[in-house]
LUMGUKOL-712476 format. One record per residue (C-alpha): residue number from 1; residue in three letters; x, z, y. Coordinates in nm, 3 decimals. Each point is the difference from the previous one (the first is absolute). Layout:
BEGIN
[NUM; "Ala"; [X; Z; Y]]
...
//
This chain:
BEGIN
[1; "Met"; [-18.264; -0.719; 3.587]]
[2; "Ala"; [0.120; -0.349; 0.097]]
[3; "Arg"; [0.187; -0.213; -0.249]]
[4; "Pro"; [0.361; -0.072; 0.086]]
[5; "Lys"; [0.082; -0.347; 0.128]]
[6; "Thr"; [0.078; -0.253; -0.273]]
[7; "Pro"; [0.377; -0.060; -0.024]]
[8; "Leu"; [0.074; -0.371; 0.046]]
[9; "Pro"; [0.333; -0.182; -0.020]]
[10; "Pro"; [0.106; -0.201; 0.307]]
[11; "Ala"; [-0.187; -0.330; 0.040]]
[12; "Glu"; [0.329; -0.194; -0.008]]
[13; "Ala"; [0.089; 0.150; -0.338]]
[14; "Val"; [-0.337; -0.103; -0.148]]
[15; "Arg"; [0.022; -0.349; 0.156]]
[16; "Ala"; [0.342; -0.041; -0.162]]
[17; "Leu"; [-0.173; 0.018; -0.342]]
[18; "Val"; [-0.229; -0.296; 0.081]]
[19; "Asp"; [0.128; -0.316; -0.171]]
[20; "Gly"; [0.037; -0.343; 0.161]]
[21; "Glu"; [-0.358; -0.095; -0.089]]
[22; "Gly"; [-0.148; 0.313; 0.160]]
[23; "Arg"; [-0.059; 0.190; -0.324]]
[24; "Leu"; [0.049; 0.375; -0.038]]
[25; "Leu"; [0.009; 0.180; -0.335]]
[26; "Val"; [-0.131; 0.358; -0.015]]
[27; "Arg"; [-0.017; 0.255; -0.282]]
[28; "Val"; [-0.313; 0.213; 0.053]]
[29; "Thr"; [-0.089; 0.350; -0.116]]
[30; "Pro"; [-0.372; 0.063; 0.059]]
[31; "Gly"; [-0.152; 0.348; 0.002]]
[32; "Ala"; [0.313; 0.162; 0.146]]
[33; "Lys"; [-0.005; 0.331; 0.186]]
[34; "Val"; [0.166; -0.152; 0.307]]
[35; "Glu"; [-0.001; -0.348; 0.151]]
[36; "Met"; [0.342; -0.152; 0.057]]
[37; "Leu"; [0.216; -0.309; -0.013]]
[38; "Glu"; [0.358; 0.018; -0.113]]
[39; "Ile"; [0.280; -0.243; -0.064]]
[40; "Ser"; [0.235; 0.077; -0.287]]
[41; "Asp"; [0.239; -0.233; -0.178]]
[42; "Gly"; [-0.126; -0.291; 0.211]]
[43; "Arg"; [-0.362; 0.047; -0.114]]
[44; "Leu"; [-0.303; 0.111; 0.194]]
[45; "Ser"; [-0.229; 0.259; -0.155]]
[46; "Ala"; [-0.326; 0.131; 0.140]]
[47; "Lys"; [-0.189; 0.317; -0.084]]
[48; "Val"; [-0.364; 0.018; 0.108]]
[49; "Arg"; [-0.270; 0.265; -0.041]]
[50; "Ala"; [-0.272; -0.254; -0.083]]
[51; "Lys"; [-0.104; -0.038; -0.362]]
[52; "Pro"; [0.033; -0.342; -0.166]]
[53; "Glu"; [-0.372; -0.076; 0.000]]
[54; "Asp"; [-0.191; -0.274; 0.184]]
[55; "Gly"; [0.318; -0.116; 0.178]]
[56; "Lys"; [0.035; 0.326; 0.197]]
[57; "Ala"; [0.367; 0.046; -0.091]]
[58; "Asn"; [0.077; -0.364; 0.090]]
[59; "Glu"; [-0.156; 0.046; 0.344]]
[60; "Ala"; [0.192; 0.324; 0.051]]
[61; "Val"; [0.327; -0.175; -0.086]]
[62; "Arg"; [-0.087; -0.288; 0.235]]
[63; "Ala"; [-0.065; 0.250; 0.283]]
[64; "Leu"; [0.324; 0.187; -0.071]]
[65; "Leu"; [0.204; -0.322; -0.005]]
[66; "Ala"; [-0.167; -0.120; 0.320]]
[67; "Ala"; [0.092; 0.326; 0.174]]
[68; "Ala"; [0.361; -0.025; -0.121]]
[69; "Leu"; [0.031; -0.365; 0.105]]
[70; "Glu"; [-0.186; 0.060; 0.328]]
[71; "Leu"; [-0.253; -0.272; -0.089]]
[72; "Ala"; [-0.376; -0.020; -0.033]]
[73; "Pro"; [-0.115; 0.052; -0.362]]
[74; "Ser"; [-0.163; -0.344; 0.011]]
[75; "Arg"; [0.351; -0.153; 0.025]]
[76; "Leu"; [0.076; 0.121; -0.354]]
[77; "Glu"; [-0.145; -0.188; -0.297]]
[78; "Leu"; [0.009; 0.134; -0.356]]
[79; "Leu"; [0.136; -0.287; -0.211]]
[80; "Arg"; [0.046; 0.166; -0.339]]
[81; "Gly"; [-0.055; 0.334; -0.165]]
[82; "Ala"; [-0.358; 0.094; 0.090]]
[83; "Thr"; [-0.018; 0.213; -0.317]]
[84; "Ser"; [0.372; 0.066; -0.047]]
[85; "Arg"; [0.247; 0.248; 0.148]]
[86; "Glu"; [0.231; -0.291; 0.085]]
[87; "Lys"; [-0.154; -0.179; 0.297]]
[88; "Gln"; [0.104; -0.299; 0.207]]
[89; "Phe"; [-0.116; -0.045; 0.358]]
[90; "Arg"; [0.043; -0.292; 0.237]]
[91; "Val"; [0.103; 0.110; 0.347]]
[92; "Gly"; [-0.154; -0.232; 0.258]]
//
């Protein structure tokens, strides 16, 4: 059975959360049952299936953000939060 497509907010809505210096804050939940991005109360939260080991969850979040922003994953750089749920990415 195929997995359902990951629900993503519109790219414009995610871009609106990027600050003037190109930074995007994300609250991450690793090890979730479903992968998704959602915007609530002006904050972006990501749920990914990957476990938080060896950077797997960080890469999953980067891929999810890239898909939502319609960018290549290499255009997103993790600035802070490699071992935290609160992460900051630079959108390039």
